[in-house]
C-alpha positions as CSV (number, residue, x, y, z in Angstrom):
1,X,-220.1,-47.0,-49.9
2,X,-217.4,-49.2,-50.4
3,X,-215.4,-48.8,-47.5
4,X,-219.0,-49.7,-45.7
5,X,-218.9,-52.9,-47.4
6,X,-215.3,-54.3,-47.3
7,X,-215.7,-53.7,-43.5
8,X,-218.6,-55.4,-43.1
9,X,-217.2,-58.0,-45.5
10,X,-213.9,-57.7,-42.9
11,X,-215.9,-58.1,-40.1
12,X,-218.1,-60.8,-41.4
13,X,-215.3,-63.3,-42.3
14,X,-213.5,-62.8,-39.2
15,X,-217.0,-63.8,-37.3
16,X,-216.8,-66.9,-39.2
17,X,-212.9,-67.5,-38.4
18,X,-212.9,-67.0,-34.8
19,X,-211.9,-69.5,-32.6
20,X,-214.6,-71.2,-30.6
21,X,-213.8,-73.1,-27.2
22,X,-216.7,-75.9,-26.9
23,X,-216.9,-77.0,-23.2
24,X,-218.1,-81.0,-21.9
25,X,-218.5,-81.9,-18.5
26,X,-220.5,-81.5,-15.4
27,X,-221.5,-79.2,-12.7
28,X,-218.1,-78.3,-11.3
29,X,-217.5,-76.8,-15.2
30,X,-221.2,-75.8,-16.4
31,X,-222.9,-72.3,-16.3
32,X,-225.7,-71.5,-14.1
33,X,-228.1,-68.1,-13.6
34,X,-228.1,-65.4,-12.1
35,X,-230.0,-66.1,-9.2
36,X,-229.0,-69.0,-8.2
37,X,-225.2,-66.8,-7.6
38,X,-222.6,-67.6,-5.6
39,X,-222.9,-70.8,-7.7
40,X,-220.6,-71.0,-10.3
41,X,-218.8,-73.4,-12.5
42,X,-215.3,-73.1,-13.3
43,X,-215.8,-73.2,-17.4
44,X,-218.0,-70.2,-17.3
45,X,-215.5,-68.0,-15.6
46,X,-212.7,-68.9,-18.6
47,X,-214.0,-66.9,-20.8
48,X,-212.4,-63.5,-18.3
49,X,-209.0,-65.2,-19.5
50,X,-209.7,-65.3,-23.0
51,X,-208.4,-62.5,-25.6
52,X,-211.0,-60.6,-27.9
53,X,-212.8,-62.6,-30.5
54,X,-212.6,-66.0,-28.8
55,X,-215.9,-67.5,-28.2
56,X,-216.6,-69.9,-25.3
57,X,-219.5,-72.8,-25.8
58,X,-219.9,-74.3,-22.1
59,X,-222.0,-77.2,-22.8
60,X,-221.5,-78.9,-19.1
61,X,-224.8,-79.9,-17.3
62,X,-225.1,-80.5,-14.1
63,X,-225.0,-84.2,-12.7
64,X,-224.2,-85.1,-16.3
65,X,-222.0,-88.1,-17.1
66,X,-220.0,-89.4,-19.8
67,X,-222.7,-92.0,-20.4
68,X,-225.3,-89.2,-20.6
69,X,-224.0,-86.9,-23.2
70,X,-223.9,-90.2,-25.6
71,X,-227.5,-91.5,-24.6
72,X,-229.6,-90.6,-26.8
73,X,-232.9,-89.7,-27.0
74,X,-235.8,-91.5,-27.7
75,X,-238.0,-88.5,-29.7
76,X,-234.6,-87.1,-31.8
77,X,-232.6,-89.9,-31.9
78,X,-229.8,-87.8,-30.7
79,X,-227.5,-87.2,-28.2
80,X,-226.4,-84.3,-26.4
81,X,-222.8,-84.6,-28.0
82,X,-224.5,-85.1,-31.4
83,X,-226.7,-81.8,-31.0
84,X,-223.4,-79.7,-30.7
85,X,-220.2,-82.3,-32.3
86,X,-221.3,-80.5,-35.7
87,X,-221.2,-77.2,-34.9
88,X,-217.8,-77.8,-34.2
89,X,-214.8,-75.7,-36.9
90,X,-211.8,-76.3,-38.0
91,X,-209.7,-74.7,-35.5
92,X,-211.9,-74.8,-32.7
93,X,-211.8,-76.7,-29.6
94,X,-212.6,-79.1,-27.1
95,X,-212.5,-79.3,-23.1
96,X,-213.7,-82.4,-21.8
97,X,-214.0,-82.8,-17.7
98,X,-216.0,-85.8,-16.5
99,X,-215.5,-88.5,-13.6
100,X,-217.5,-86.8,-10.9
101,X,-221.2,-88.3,-12.0
102,X,-219.9,-91.4,-14.2
103,X,-218.4,-93.1,-10.6
104,X,-221.3,-93.5,-9.5
105,X,-222.3,-97.1,-9.4
106,X,-225.6,-96.1,-7.2
107,X,-227.3,-94.3,-10.3
108,X,-227.4,-96.3,-13.4
109,X,-228.4,-93.7,-15.8
110,X,-224.7,-91.5,-14.9
111,X,-222.5,-94.7,-14.3
112,X,-219.8,-95.3,-17.0
113,X,-218.0,-98.4,-16.2
114,X,-214.0,-97.7,-16.5
115,X,-214.3,-99.4,-19.9
116,X,-217.1,-97.0,-21.0
117,X,-215.5,-94.0,-20.1
118,X,-212.5,-94.8,-21.6
119,X,-214.3,-95.2,-24.6
120,X,-216.7,-92.1,-24.4
121,X,-213.9,-90.2,-23.7
122,X,-212.0,-91.0,-26.9
123,X,-215.1,-90.9,-28.9
124,X,-215.3,-87.4,-28.2
125,X,-212.0,-86.8,-28.9
126,X,-212.0,-88.6,-31.9
127,X,-214.5,-86.9,-33.0
128,X,-213.1,-83.2,-32.2
129,X,-210.4,-84.0,-34.4
130,X,-212.2,-85.6,-37.7
131,X,-214.2,-81.9,-37.3
132,X,-210.9,-80.5,-37.2
133,X,-210.5,-79.2,-33.9
134,X,-208.4,-79.9,-31.0
135,X,-209.5,-82.2,-27.9
136,X,-208.1,-81.2,-24.4
137,X,-208.8,-83.3,-21.9
138,X,-209.0,-82.0,-18.1
139,X,-209.3,-84.4,-15.3
140,X,-212.0,-83.9,-12.7
141,X,-211.9,-81.1,-10.2
142,X,-211.2,-82.6,-7.0
143,X,-213.9,-82.0,-4.1
144,X,-213.0,-79.9,-0.6
145,X,-212.0,-83.7,1.0
146,X,-209.1,-83.2,3.3
147,X,-207.1,-86.2,5.5
148,X,-205.4,-84.6,8.4
149,X,-203.8,-81.4,6.2
150,X,-203.4,-82.9,3.4
151,X,-206.4,-82.5,-0.2
152,X,-207.5,-86.2,-0.6
153,X,-208.8,-86.7,-4.5
154,X,-212.0,-89.1,-4.3
155,X,-212.7,-89.7,-8.2
156,X,-211.4,-93.3,-8.1
157,X,-210.0,-94.6,-10.9
158,X,-211.3,-92.0,-13.6
159,X,-208.9,-89.2,-12.9
160,X,-205.9,-91.8,-14.0
161,X,-207.7,-93.0,-17.1
162,X,-208.0,-89.8,-18.7
163,X,-204.4,-89.5,-17.8
164,X,-203.7,-92.9,-19.5
165,X,-206.4,-91.7,-22.6
166,X,-204.3,-88.5,-22.9
167,X,-200.4,-89.8,-22.8
168,X,-200.9,-93.0,-25.1
169,X,-203.2,-91.0,-27.8
170,X,-201.0,-87.7,-27.9
171,X,-204.1,-86.0,-26.6
172,X,-203.7,-82.1,-24.8
173,X,-204.1,-82.9,-21.2
174,X,-204.5,-80.5,-17.7
175,X,-204.5,-82.3,-15.0
176,X,-206.9,-80.6,-12.5
177,X,-207.5,-83.1,-10.3
178,X,-203.8,-82.8,-9.3
179,X,-203.8,-79.2,-9.5
180,X,-206.6,-78.5,-7.3
181,X,-205.5,-81.6,-4.7
182,X,-202.2,-79.5,-4.5
183,X,-203.3,-76.4,-4.6
184,X,-206.0,-77.3,-1.7
185,X,-203.5,-78.6,0.4
186,X,-201.9,-75.3,0.2
187,X,-204.3,-73.4,1.4
188,X,-205.4,-75.7,4.0
189,X,-209.0,-77.2,5.4
190,X,-209.8,-73.3,7.3
191,X,-208.8,-71.5,3.7
192,X,-209.6,-73.4,1.2
193,X,-213.1,-73.4,2.0
194,X,-213.4,-69.8,0.9
195,X,-213.0,-71.3,-2.9
196,X,-216.6,-72.9,-2.8
197,X,-220.4,-72.5,-2.2
198,X,-220.8,-71.7,1.3
199,X,-224.1,-70.3,1.8
200,X,-225.5,-68.6,5.0
201,X,-229.2,-68.1,5.7
202,X,-230.8,-64.7,4.1
203,X,-228.1,-64.2,1.8
204,X,-230.0,-66.1,-1.5
205,X,-233.5,-66.4,-1.9
206,X,-232.9,-69.1,-3.6
207,X,-230.4,-71.0,-1.4
208,X,-233.0,-70.1,1.3
209,X,-235.6,-72.7,0.5
210,X,-232.5,-75.2,0.2
211,X,-231.0,-74.3,4.1
212,X,-234.6,-75.0,4.7
213,X,-235.1,-78.3,3.9
214,X,-231.6,-79.4,5.1
215,X,-233.0,-77.8,8.6
216,X,-233.6,-80.7,10.3
217,X,-230.6,-83.0,9.8
218,X,-228.0,-80.5,9.2
219,X,-224.7,-80.3,11.0
220,X,-224.6,-76.3,10.9
221,X,-228.6,-74.9,10.6
222,X,-228.4,-71.9,8.8
223,X,-225.6,-72.6,6.3
224,X,-225.2,-74.1,3.1
225,X,-222.6,-76.5,3.2
226,X,-221.0,-77.7,-0.2
227,X,-218.1,-79.4,-0.7
228,X,-218.5,-80.1,-4.0
229,X,-218.7,-76.5,-6.2
230,X,-217.2,-72.7,-6.4
231,X,-218.3,-69.7,-5.9
232,X,-217.9,-67.4,-8.1
233,X,-214.1,-66.5,-6.7
234,X,-213.6,-70.1,-6.6
235,X,-214.5,-71.1,-10.1
236,X,-212.3,-67.7,-11.2
237,X,-209.1,-69.1,-9.3
238,X,-209.8,-72.8,-11.0
239,X,-210.2,-71.6,-14.4
240,X,-206.9,-69.4,-13.9
241,X,-205.6,-72.4,-12.8
242,X,-206.3,-74.6,-16.0
243,X,-204.8,-71.0,-17.7
244,X,-201.6,-70.9,-16.2
245,X,-200.8,-74.8,-16.9
246,X,-201.8,-74.5,-20.4
247,X,-199.7,-71.7,-20.8
248,X,-197.0,-73.5,-18.8
249,X,-197.5,-76.6,-20.8
250,X,-197.4,-74.3,-24.3
251,X,-200.4,-76.3,-25.4
252,X,-202.0,-74.7,-28.2
253,X,-204.8,-73.6,-26.5
254,X,-203.0,-71.4,-24.2
255,X,-202.8,-69.0,-27.7
256,X,-205.9,-68.2,-27.0
257,X,-205.6,-67.0,-23.4
258,X,-204.4,-63.2,-22.7
């Protein structure tokens, strides 16, 4: 009986001490329901590379920006970041990747000026540090855009700001913007499509509805083309690039990966 009690207490202690990787960001990082396949965020697949016992809490939200994570809910008076930050404990990690929606000046709800972006990114990092956790910045993954045979970044100044903040404040950085740009270029304009959400009519009831909506104006009738979001294989690949770079830099978070 005593042996069982001791074993139970040991399991409980292990669970309480388990390190958690928290993730905040946008649709390229977010997790999706099975019926939305092949749409997959790279944060959704990061757990595949983690050692047993490591927990992933992917709180990224499709369409969201730093501004939206900071906005207070009228009913609760709390922001989405407020709702998760107090759950972060010593030894945890917080991966932060924004930029895709922050740059949208035509969408006031999403837009974050460069100055606001700096303020919000540092707020996320500082709040994690206050709780004994380690922030890790990730520059935004590139969209699949090419100029000739070379992939280009379409994220304006936001990746550069993220790099600057990381360098000036001693924050770990995985430069996914640079990594994805280089890797897409290696793959080329055609093979890089294999990473993204291209869905043919008849492959998915969920995406068939979107294909039907797009038919009138589509340049590729019967094919849903998405050069921003990944399929499962692409998301797994990008998560692997994150892991490989963290290991290459000997970042503390690399200890959590297989």
